[in-house]
Legacy VTK file of the C-alpha trace (Angstrom):
# vtk DataFile Version 3.0
C-alpha trace
ASCII
DATASET POLYDATA
POINTS 355 float
-111.190 -11.014 138.253
-109.264 -10.399 134.944
-109.858 -12.661 131.843
-106.703 -14.412 130.561
-105.942 -13.681 126.888
-104.782 -16.995 125.058
-102.917 -16.594 121.695
-104.650 -18.359 118.712
-101.699 -20.206 117.611
-101.267 -21.927 120.948
-103.119 -25.175 121.201
-103.662 -25.522 124.779
-106.448 -25.779 127.396
-106.947 -24.110 130.589
-108.751 -26.009 133.372
-110.720 -24.170 135.966
-108.262 -24.931 138.609
-105.625 -22.867 137.045
-103.528 -25.606 135.376
-102.260 -25.315 131.847
-102.025 -28.224 129.386
-100.092 -28.219 125.976
-100.899 -30.622 123.277
-97.581 -32.845 121.925
-98.770 -33.889 118.509
-96.638 -31.370 116.677
-93.659 -31.870 118.765
-93.521 -35.742 117.975
-93.912 -34.899 114.176
-91.030 -32.519 114.306
-88.918 -35.026 116.355
-89.369 -37.450 113.682
-88.595 -35.210 110.729
-85.538 -33.579 112.359
-83.027 -36.723 111.875
-84.299 -37.008 108.292
-83.390 -33.620 107.501
-79.930 -34.017 109.193
-79.181 -36.983 107.218
-80.029 -35.302 103.954
-77.649 -32.333 104.684
-74.866 -35.026 105.636
-75.369 -36.634 102.110
-75.178 -33.504 100.287
-72.030 -32.476 102.136
-70.381 -35.899 101.331
-71.269 -35.600 97.670
-70.112 -32.084 97.103
-66.326 -33.045 97.104
-67.088 -35.789 94.639
-68.665 -33.372 92.195
-65.958 -30.790 92.412
-63.142 -33.732 91.932
-64.026 -34.005 88.338
-61.872 -32.142 85.982
-58.941 -31.859 88.644
-55.311 -32.367 87.569
-53.909 -35.784 88.949
-50.568 -35.279 87.563
-48.435 -32.494 85.663
-45.056 -32.745 84.185
-42.998 -30.228 82.215
-40.044 -30.589 80.064
-38.082 -27.419 78.850
-35.982 -27.576 75.578
-33.073 -25.559 74.423
-35.217 -23.848 71.595
-37.140 -22.197 74.236
-40.245 -24.423 74.070
-41.772 -26.636 76.664
-43.517 -29.982 76.598
-46.466 -30.439 79.118
-47.916 -33.846 80.154
-50.998 -33.961 82.327
-53.515 -36.566 83.488
-56.837 -35.248 84.275
-59.960 -36.534 85.951
-63.158 -35.991 83.682
-66.711 -36.622 84.259
-67.438 -39.745 81.960
-71.188 -38.641 81.857
-70.155 -35.417 80.250
-69.514 -35.622 76.325
-67.508 -32.533 76.132
-64.624 -31.822 78.557
-62.933 -28.475 78.517
-59.598 -27.667 79.981
-57.424 -24.456 79.950
-54.045 -24.671 78.687
-51.124 -22.433 79.730
-50.910 -20.364 76.801
-52.187 -19.812 73.214
-49.213 -20.858 71.421
-49.903 -24.472 71.237
-48.348 -27.230 68.963
-48.776 -31.023 68.844
-51.783 -31.283 71.130
-52.694 -34.861 71.629
-55.297 -36.228 74.008
-55.781 -39.923 74.975
-58.521 -41.619 76.967
-58.205 -44.125 79.617
-58.598 -46.885 76.933
-55.586 -45.888 74.952
-57.376 -44.316 71.952
-56.963 -40.967 70.770
-59.651 -38.472 71.570
-60.844 -35.620 69.090
-60.286 -32.062 70.291
-60.620 -28.387 69.299
-58.433 -25.459 70.802
-59.700 -21.996 70.838
-58.012 -19.081 72.455
-56.124 -21.220 74.941
-58.935 -23.695 75.896
-58.943 -27.108 74.624
-62.526 -29.044 74.215
-62.174 -32.765 74.118
-64.764 -35.428 73.359
-64.515 -37.696 76.246
-66.225 -40.816 74.765
-67.031 -42.051 78.428
-63.468 -41.558 79.601
-63.131 -40.640 83.325
-59.228 -40.077 82.955
-57.704 -37.878 80.039
-53.945 -37.736 79.184
-53.180 -34.634 77.348
-49.610 -33.771 75.697
-48.691 -30.613 74.017
-45.795 -28.255 73.195
-46.183 -24.439 74.131
-43.874 -21.468 73.488
-45.279 -19.184 76.182
-43.509 -20.015 79.173
-39.920 -19.277 78.474
-38.507 -15.464 77.753
-35.025 -14.546 77.036
-33.005 -11.420 77.908
-29.282 -11.641 76.944
-27.935 -14.882 78.158
-30.314 -15.484 80.850
-33.663 -17.414 80.042
-36.762 -17.209 82.392
-39.188 -19.582 83.064
-42.553 -18.458 84.479
-45.505 -20.485 85.370
-48.700 -20.305 87.654
-49.605 -23.772 88.249
-52.957 -24.807 89.861
-51.338 -27.888 91.436
-47.958 -29.380 92.173
-45.711 -30.348 89.266
-42.438 -31.776 88.132
-39.848 -29.700 85.895
-37.063 -31.142 83.779
-34.428 -28.432 82.882
-32.795 -28.293 79.342
-29.390 -30.125 79.031
-26.324 -27.904 79.773
-28.486 -25.436 81.863
-27.450 -23.844 85.133
-29.858 -22.214 87.376
-28.962 -18.849 88.566
-32.085 -17.767 90.405
-35.492 -18.851 91.557
-38.457 -17.399 93.689
-39.808 -20.663 95.097
-37.690 -23.366 96.790
-38.294 -26.836 95.294
-39.538 -29.771 97.448
-37.164 -31.994 95.788
-34.206 -31.822 93.253
-32.670 -34.743 91.477
-30.445 -35.306 88.540
-31.762 -37.360 85.469
-29.521 -37.952 82.396
-27.426 -34.981 83.328
-30.458 -32.852 83.612
-31.887 -31.155 86.744
-35.306 -32.206 87.682
-37.303 -30.070 90.343
-40.500 -30.812 92.268
-42.372 -27.630 92.689
-45.423 -26.664 94.564
-48.684 -24.955 93.053
-48.743 -21.160 92.483
-46.658 -18.716 90.674
-43.025 -19.922 89.962
-40.150 -18.090 88.165
-36.659 -19.678 87.446
-33.751 -17.914 85.843
-31.161 -20.066 84.185
-28.309 -19.990 81.619
-26.621 -22.595 79.204
-22.975 -23.366 79.839
-20.428 -22.786 77.160
-17.988 -25.458 77.800
-15.664 -25.772 74.916
-12.673 -27.878 74.560
-9.496 -26.141 73.655
-8.108 -26.936 70.185
-5.341 -29.329 70.053
-2.291 -28.130 68.128
0.158 -30.507 66.723
3.708 -29.592 65.960
4.389 -29.518 62.263
6.267 -32.363 60.991
9.073 -31.338 58.479
10.403 -33.948 55.933
13.888 -33.456 54.422
13.968 -32.659 50.956
14.671 -35.555 48.638
17.034 -35.209 45.815
16.610 -37.233 42.527
19.643 -37.896 40.612
19.584 -36.541 36.952
18.466 -39.127 34.504
20.458 -39.631 31.427
18.951 -41.162 28.336
21.144 -43.252 26.438
21.460 -42.240 22.644
20.601 -45.284 20.451
22.269 -45.939 17.238
20.357 -45.341 13.979
20.275 -48.909 12.867
18.349 -49.924 16.102
15.588 -47.297 15.612
14.861 -48.647 12.177
14.760 -52.062 13.339
12.247 -51.009 16.311
10.048 -49.364 13.656
9.848 -52.282 11.325
8.905 -54.584 14.387
6.442 -52.141 15.935
4.151 -51.549 12.861
2.512 -55.004 12.933
2.197 -55.037 16.883
0.416 -51.672 16.570
-2.164 -52.974 13.989
-2.772 -55.959 16.058
-3.321 -53.742 19.200
-5.853 -51.567 17.156
-7.855 -54.501 15.747
-8.268 -55.724 19.487
-9.500 -52.374 20.494
-11.880 -52.337 17.860
-13.324 -55.598 18.772
-13.526 -54.776 22.615
-15.516 -51.470 21.665
-17.969 -53.582 19.584
-18.676 -55.665 22.649
-19.060 -52.938 24.858
-21.595 -51.260 22.651
-23.690 -54.401 22.678
-23.610 -54.638 26.530
-23.996 -50.962 27.244
-27.721 -51.021 28.507
-26.934 -53.255 31.243
-23.645 -51.096 32.161
-26.016 -47.910 32.177
-28.417 -49.715 34.375
-25.713 -50.552 36.911
-24.435 -47.090 36.663
-27.913 -45.554 37.375
-28.445 -47.808 40.097
-25.029 -46.783 41.952
-25.721 -43.071 41.307
-29.375 -43.545 42.904
-27.999 -45.341 45.878
-25.458 -42.443 46.394
-28.202 -39.903 46.078
-30.286 -41.804 48.538
-27.543 -41.884 51.048
-26.737 -38.460 50.821
-30.302 -37.378 51.236
-30.134 -37.411 55.072
-26.991 -35.169 55.030
-29.002 -32.691 53.016
-31.887 -32.810 55.252
-29.630 -32.221 58.353
-27.776 -29.448 56.664
-30.944 -27.688 55.652
-32.509 -28.237 59.222
-29.583 -27.736 61.706
-31.848 -27.177 64.446
-33.425 -30.638 64.378
-33.257 -32.746 67.486
-30.954 -35.815 67.674
-33.967 -38.258 68.263
-35.715 -36.652 65.201
-32.558 -37.358 63.158
-32.542 -41.098 63.944
-36.104 -41.449 62.842
-35.227 -39.647 59.423
-32.218 -42.207 59.086
-34.488 -44.832 59.458
-37.114 -43.801 57.009
-34.141 -43.062 54.666
-32.949 -46.621 54.971
-36.293 -48.081 54.666
-36.746 -46.634 51.193
-38.027 -43.259 51.983
-41.209 -44.307 53.817
-42.429 -45.976 56.842
-45.503 -46.896 58.681
-45.808 -45.077 62.184
-46.465 -48.479 63.908
-43.044 -49.368 62.554
-41.367 -46.322 63.883
-42.976 -47.176 67.410
-41.710 -50.711 67.247
-38.210 -49.574 66.080
-37.697 -46.941 68.683
-39.910 -48.422 71.539
-41.831 -45.204 71.951
-45.606 -45.023 72.998
-48.164 -43.820 70.483
-48.521 -40.195 71.861
-44.720 -39.688 71.819
-44.125 -40.947 68.228
-47.133 -38.833 67.021
-45.748 -35.629 68.473
-42.344 -36.497 66.631
-44.031 -37.159 63.463
-45.927 -33.876 63.586
-42.831 -32.014 64.533
-41.083 -33.299 61.510
-44.136 -32.449 59.266
-44.117 -28.935 60.550
-40.469 -28.575 59.767
-41.236 -29.566 56.136
-39.148 -32.817 56.162
-42.075 -35.416 55.864
-45.494 -35.716 54.745
-48.243 -38.052 56.160
-50.770 -40.022 54.334
-53.156 -42.779 55.072
-52.317 -46.547 53.970
-54.925 -49.400 55.139
-56.142 -47.081 58.100
-52.533 -46.296 59.076
-50.385 -43.401 58.915
-47.669 -43.668 56.147
-44.601 -41.201 56.646
-42.624 -40.254 53.562
-39.659 -38.227 53.209
-40.177 -34.993 50.929
-38.510 -34.860 47.787
-38.671 -31.168 47.231
-37.094 -30.067 50.265
-34.792 -27.598 48.677
-37.281 -25.894 46.657
-39.410 -25.163 49.763
-36.315 -23.409 51.265
LINES 1 356
355 0 1 2 3 4 5 6 7 8 9 10 11 12 13 14 15 16 17 18 19 20 21 22 23 24 25 26 27 28 29 30 31 32 33 34 35 36 37 38 39 40 41 42 43 44 45 46 47 48 49 50 51 52 53 54 55 56 57 58 59 60 61 62 63 64 65 66 67 68 69 70 71 72 73 74 75 76 77 78 79 80 81 82 83 84 85 86 87 88 89 90 91 92 93 94 95 96 97 98 99 100 101 102 103 104 105 106 107 108 109 110 111 112 113 114 115 116 117 118 119 120 121 122 123 124 125 126 127 128 129 130 131 132 133 134 135 136 137 138 139 140 141 142 143 144 145 146 147 148 149 150 151 152 153 154 155 156 157 158 159 160 161 162 163 164 165 166 167 168 169 170 171 172 173 174 175 176 177 178 179 180 181 182 183 184 185 186 187 188 189 190 191 192 193 194 195 196 197 198 199 200 201 202 203 204 205 206 207 208 209 210 211 212 213 214 215 216 217 218 219 220 221 222 223 224 225 226 227 228 229 230 231 232 233 234 235 236 237 238 239 240 241 242 243 244 245 246 247 248 249 250 251 252 253 254 255 256 257 258 259 260 261 262 263 264 265 266 267 268 269 270 271 272 273 274 275 276 277 278 279 280 281 282 283 284 285 286 287 288 289 290 291 292 293 294 295 296 297 298 299 300 301 302 303 304 305 306 307 308 309 310 311 312 313 314 315 316 317 318 319 320 321 322 323 324 325 326 327 328 329 330 331 332 333 334 335 336 337 338 339 340 341 342 343 344 345 346 347 348 349 350 351 352 353 354
């Protein structure tokens, strides 16, 4: 009696007997597309961790020094398809920054406001090393190390240091060459430490007393007047002969004086060269012991040496020796020049004038 209203978007047919039929063409198409959409979402979900893994920190090691500076060594994962790689450093006071690619070559870099921009040259792994002066503060005898690290790291304390307080418990603690090494978790860490003042008491030796020695008085015999006259007559020709011999010797010495003068000059030059290292050490009392060994080797090698020879002598990798050379250059002890595409390290001769 009442007509049935059928919506336009429904594709259906109504038979006279009252039965309703729905077309299945759209349902089959939807059932085919649904697995493809789900598979696409799964691929996107799997590739997202790979994209975020680029520029992540794989390894982070810190070494604290007694002068209040710290050395940081980190290994980072980079995108090899990205020509420039940016990494945030732990402070603005950066020295001796070195970036090395996975092939062992030095990478060019630029540091602006605590951020380093590195040319990757297709490297997927980059190792950076640098010295920083912003992580340690001092108040009285207590030194404080503070770091907010994005990842877990290892920390090597300075020699003769004693930890007096810390706000984070390390996951591991070890002793390496009489230095404390800590394994710390990511996040903010603060460590308070002091330096031990162990001094050996001076040894006193009892004074040795020697009994005074008495010398008997000497008496000179009085010679007779006749003996004095005799000695004078005999000594006159002897003195003349001695004077003639002395004149002949002086003439010979005059002829050979250039050779003697050359030998004396060489000897004085040797003494000057041998005392150069002591002069440098006196003017730079804060110099590290390993840097002193490098200075001694360069001085013994004629005042100059190739950086490759220094690496072979002290069995150090390229980055470690480059940091040591740059540290000595910053102290004004050496100067670096190029020789046959290699770094030539020379001792400075005007060290006293700069001071």
